[in-house]
C-alpha positions in Angstrom: 138.4 164.5 46.7 138.3 163.1 43.1 135.4 161.7 41.0 135.7 157.8 42.2 136.2 158.5 45.7 132.8 160.0 45.7 131.2 157.4 43.7 132.8 154.5 45.9 131.2 156.4 48.6 127.5 157.0 46.9 128.1 153.5 46.0 128.7 152.4 49.8 125.9 154.2 51.0 123.6 153.0 48.5 124.4 149.2 49.0 123.7 149.9 52.8 120.6 151.6 52.0 119.5 148.3 49.4 120.7 145.6 51.7 118.3 147.3 54.7 115.4 147.9 52.6 115.9 143.8 51.7 116.2 142.9 55.1 113.5 145.0 56.0 111.0 143.6 53.2 112.2 139.8 54.4 111.5 139.8 58.2 107.9 141.4 57.4 107.5 138.5 54.6 108.3 136.2 57.8 105.7 137.7 60.4 102.9 137.8 57.8 103.8 134.3 56.9 104.1 132.9 60.3 101.0 135.1 61.4 98.9 133.4 58.5 100.6 130.0 59.6 99.1 130.1 62.5 96.1 131.4 61.2 95.5 128.7 59.3 95.9 125.8 62.0 93.1 124.6 62.9 91.7 125.1 66.8 93.6 123.2 69.4 91.1 121.1 72.2 91.8 121.8 75.1 93.1 118.8 77.4 91.8 118.0 80.7 93.8 118.7 83.4 94.9 115.0 84.9 94.3 114.8 87.8 92.1 118.3 89.2 88.3 117.5 90.0 89.0 113.9 90.2 90.2 113.5 93.6 89.9 115.3 96.9 92.6 115.3 99.6 90.8 115.6 102.6 93.4 114.4 104.9 94.4 116.8 107.7 
């Protein structure tokens, strides 16, 4: 093997490692941002059920 093919192989390996690292960091930042966004949402009021408890069906 000559030096060029060794260097090319190492460069491909390094590029793959860097890509995985960047993707991992982006995923981590995205999940952190999504978690922060969800935590910052105000508490939503619970909507009342449209007919639960309002009427009773007594047909037999």
